[in-house]
C-alpha positions in Angstrom: 0.3 0.1 -0.1 1.5 3.4 -1.0 1.8 6.4 1.4 1.0 9.8 0.5 3.4 12.4 1.4 1.5 15.8 2.0 4.1 19.0 2.4 2.8 21.5 4.5 2.3 24.8 3.1 5.1 27.3 3.0 5.0 29.7 6.0 4.1 33.1 4.8 6.9 35.8 6.0 6.2 37.7 8.9 4.0 41.0 8.1 5.9 44.5 8.4 3.4 45.1 11.0 4.5 42.0 13.6 7.9 42.8 13.1 7.1 46.1 14.2 5.2 45.1 17.2 8.0 42.4 17.8 10.5 44.8 18.1 8.4 46.6 20.4 7.2 44.1 22.7 11.2 43.2 23.0 13.1 46.4 23.4 14.1 47.0 20.1 14.6 50.2 17.9 15.7 50.8 14.2 19.7 51.1 14.2 20.5 55.0 13.3 17.0 55.8 14.1 16.8 59.4 15.0 15.6 60.9 18.7 13.4 63.4 19.3 14.6 66.8 19.4 14.7 67.0 23.6 16.2 63.3 23.9 18.7 64.4 21.3 19.5 67.6 23.0 20.2 65.8 26.2 23.0 63.2 24.2 24.5 66.0 22.8 24.5 67.4 26.0 25.6 64.2 27.9 28.6 64.9 24.9 30.0 68.1 26.2 33.5 66.6 27.2 33.8 64.8 24.2 33.1 68.2 22.2 35.6 70.1 24.5 38.0 67.8 24.1 37.6 67.0 20.6 38.1 70.9 19.3 41.1 71.3 21.8 42.5 68.1 19.8 42.0 69.5 16.3 43.5 73.1 17.4 46.7 71.7 19.2 47.0 69.2 15.6 46.1 72.2 13.6 50.0 73.3 13.0 51.4 70.6 14.5 53.9 70.5 11.3 54.6 73.8 11.4 58.1 74.4 13.1 56.4 77.9 14.7 53.1 75.4 15.6 50.4 77.6 17.2 52.3 80.9 16.5 51.0 81.1 13.5 47.4 81.1 15.4 48.2 84.8 16.0 50.2 84.8 12.8 47.9 84.0 10.0 45.1 86.8 10.9 47.7 89.3 11.3 49.3 88.7 8.8 45.8 88.9 6.3 45.1 92.3 8.2 48.9 93.9 6.8 48.1 92.5 3.0 44.4 94.3 4.0 45.6 97.5 5.1 48.3 97.5 2.1 45.9 96.9 -0.5 42.6 98.9 1.2 43.4 101.1 3.8 46.5 102.3 1.6 46.4 101.7 -2.0 42.2 102.2 -2.2 42.3 104.8 0.5 39.6 103.6 2.8 41.3 104.3 5.7 40.7 107.9 5.1 38.2 109.3 7.8 38.6 106.1 9.8 39.8 107.3 13.3 41.8 104.6 14.8 42.0 102.4 11.1 44.7 100.0 12.1 42.5 98.8 15.4 39.3 98.7 13.5 40.5 97.1 10.7 42.6 94.4 12.9 39.5 94.2 14.9 37.0 93.3 11.5 39.1 90.5 10.4 39.9 88.7 13.7 35.6 88.6 14.1 35.4 88.0 10.1 38.2 85.3 10.4 35.9 83.5 13.3 32.5 83.6 11.5 34.0 82.2 7.9 36.5 80.0 9.4 33.2 78.4 11.5 31.4 77.7 7.9 33.9 76.7 6.0 35.1 73.7 8.6 31.5 73.4 9.1 30.8 72.2 5.5 33.6 69.6 5.4 32.1 68.2 9.7 30.5 65.5 8.2 31.9 65.1 4.7 35.2 65.0 6.3 35.3 62.9 9.0 32.8 60.1 7.7 34.8 57.4 9.4 34.3 58.6 12.8 30.6 59.1 12.2 30.2 55.6 10.6 32.5 53.7 13.1 31.0 55.6 16.6 27.2 56.4 17.7 27.0 59.8 18.8 24.5 63.4 18.5 26.3 64.4 14.6 25.9 68.1 15.9 29.0 67.5 18.1 31.1 67.6 14.9 30.3 71.1 13.2 29.7 72.5 17.0 33.2 71.4 17.9 34.6 73.0 14.8 33.2 76.5 16.2 34.5 75.9 19.3 38.3 75.3 18.2 37.4 78.7 15.8 36.0 80.2 19.2 39.2 78.9 21.1 41.2 80.2 18.0 40.1 83.9 18.1 40.8 84.4 21.6 44.2 83.5 20.6 44.0 86.1 18.5 42.4 88.8 20.7 46.1 88.8 23.2 47.3 89.7 19.9 44.6 92.6 19.4 44.9 93.6 22.9 48.6 94.5 22.4 47.5 96.0 18.7 44.8 98.3 20.5 47.4 99.9 23.8 49.9 100.4 21.0 48.1 102.3 18.8 46.7 104.2 21.8 42.5 102.9 22.4 42.6 102.8 26.5 41.3 100.1 28.2 37.4 101.2 28.6 34.9 99.5 30.6 33.1 99.3 27.3 35.4 95.8 26.6 33.1 93.8 28.5 30.3 93.7 26.0 32.8 91.5 24.1 31.5 89.1 25.9 28.0 89.2 25.3 29.3 89.8 21.2 31.1 86.9 21.4 28.5 84.3 22.6 26.3 85.8 20.0 28.5 85.1 17.4 29.2 82.1 18.3 25.7 80.9 18.6 25.1 82.3 15.3 28.7 80.5 13.9 27.4 77.1 15.2 24.2 77.2 13.3 25.6 78.2 10.6 28.0 75.4 10.4 25.3 73.0 11.2 23.3 74.2 7.7 26.4 73.7 5.8 27.4 70.5 7.8 24.3 69.0 6.0 24.5 70.3 3.1 28.1 69.3 3.0 27.5 65.5 4.0 24.6 65.6 0.8 26.7 67.9 -1.4 30.3 67.4 -1.1 31.1 69.9 -4.1 29.7 72.9 -2.1 33.2 72.8 0.0 34.9 73.8 -3.2 32.3 76.6 -3.6 32.3 77.9 -0.1 35.2 80.1 -0.4 33.9 82.4 -3.2 30.7 82.6 -1.2 32.5 83.6 1.7 35.0 85.7 0.0 32.2 87.6 -1.6 30.1 88.2 2.0 33.1 89.4 3.3 33.2 92.1 0.4 30.2 93.7 1.5 30.7 92.9 5.5 32.6 96.0 6.3 36.0 94.1 7.5 38.4 96.8 5.5 36.4 99.6 5.2 33.3 101.8 7.2 29.1 100.8 6.5 28.6 103.7 7.9 30.7 106.4 6.4 29.3 104.8 3.1 25.8 104.0 4.3 25.7 108.3 4.9 25.8 109.3 1.5 23.0 110.3 0.0 22.8 108.5 -3.3 22.8 105.2 -1.2 19.1 103.5 -1.8 17.7 102.7 1.3 16.7 99.1 0.7 20.6 98.8 0.0 21.6 100.7 3.4 19.3 98.6 5.0 20.8 95.3 3.6 24.4 96.2 4.5 23.7 97.5 8.8 21.4 94.4 8.9 24.6 91.8 7.7 24.7 89.8 10.5 28.6 89.5 10.3 28.6 93.0 10.1 26.3 92.9 12.8 29.0 91.4 14.9 32.3 93.0 13.6 30.5 96.4 14.6 29.5 95.1 17.9 32.9 94.5 18.7 34.5 97.4 17.5 31.9 99.3 19.3 33.2 97.1 22.4 37.3 97.4 21.9 37.9 100.4 20.1 36.8 104.3 21.6 36.6 106.0 18.9 33.8 103.9 17.3 30.7 105.7 18.8 27.4 104.3 19.3 25.9 106.7 17.1 27.7 104.8 14.3 26.0 101.1 14.5 22.9 100.4 13.4 19.3 100.9 15.3 18.7 98.0 17.4 22.0 96.2 16.9 21.9 94.3 20.1 18.1 93.1 19.0 19.5 92.2 15.6 22.6 90.5 16.8 20.0 88.4 19.0 17.8 87.9 16.9 20.4 86.2 13.7 22.0 84.1 16.8 18.9 83.2 17.5 17.5 82.2 13.9 20.5 80.4 12.8 21.4 78.8 16.1 17.8 77.6 16.8 16.8 77.1 12.8 20.2 75.2 12.4 20.0 73.3 15.3 16.5 71.9 14.2 17.5 71.8 10.3 20.7 69.5 10.9 18.7 67.0 13.3 16.2 66.1 10.5 18.6 64.4 8.7 20.5 63.1 11.8 19.9 59.3 10.6 21.0 59.9 7.4 24.4 61.4 8.0 27.3 58.6 6.9 25.0 56.2 4.9 25.2 56.1 1.1 
């Protein structure tokens, strides 16, 4: 008598909903999933020591191959200021009518360099550190923030040289120097936000890193680094819209605030109206907006 063998029907694969329920029941989550915004902020704060150590290490290694070492942290912006003084101050005559032009120029160069370097380093924060991003699990915003912190530390080195220049050219120490601290805090917040925006864009399109030097150079020329916005906008033929755009330019706002804090010949009437509110607005817009913009793509960094 022959036996008939019955093959059991193939078991169908569990549905996606069943898998999700199974994972949730056992406390499993998607690898690399984006956390909620409050949880992301908590994780970032928990990595604050890593951010500080990473920025200090990057700053120390930046000129490790140069014979003069960390001296270049001060020499680089000073040499830039010397070149700008020769071209703009002497050859183009932008120093005419500007009291204390050398302190005026050096302050502008140092403060602008802080913004420029923060944005440039932020553009490559993800794309230039893919090994670290793929090897370790941490809030990716730690990278652009740490690069901005590195540039802030470099600015503080440069400020030591700036104080010497101010005293050498007869600018007295004044109580207004304390205003440099809130101005730097607002500028750092703005820079960090811009760095996070550019970090997300640079992670998706690495070619942006090649374009940014040209964009930043154009931005520098309209930010009053080498010339006085107040002198230009006071002319009768200047359209009002152009005047407002130049005065509200965030880079120019932070430069003017630092000049007002440090240089006694730079008076309050040379600042745009409501300058502190403008500086705060730019800091909140770029800082908070840039952070949220970066966080929304958290799960995509390092993939592809």
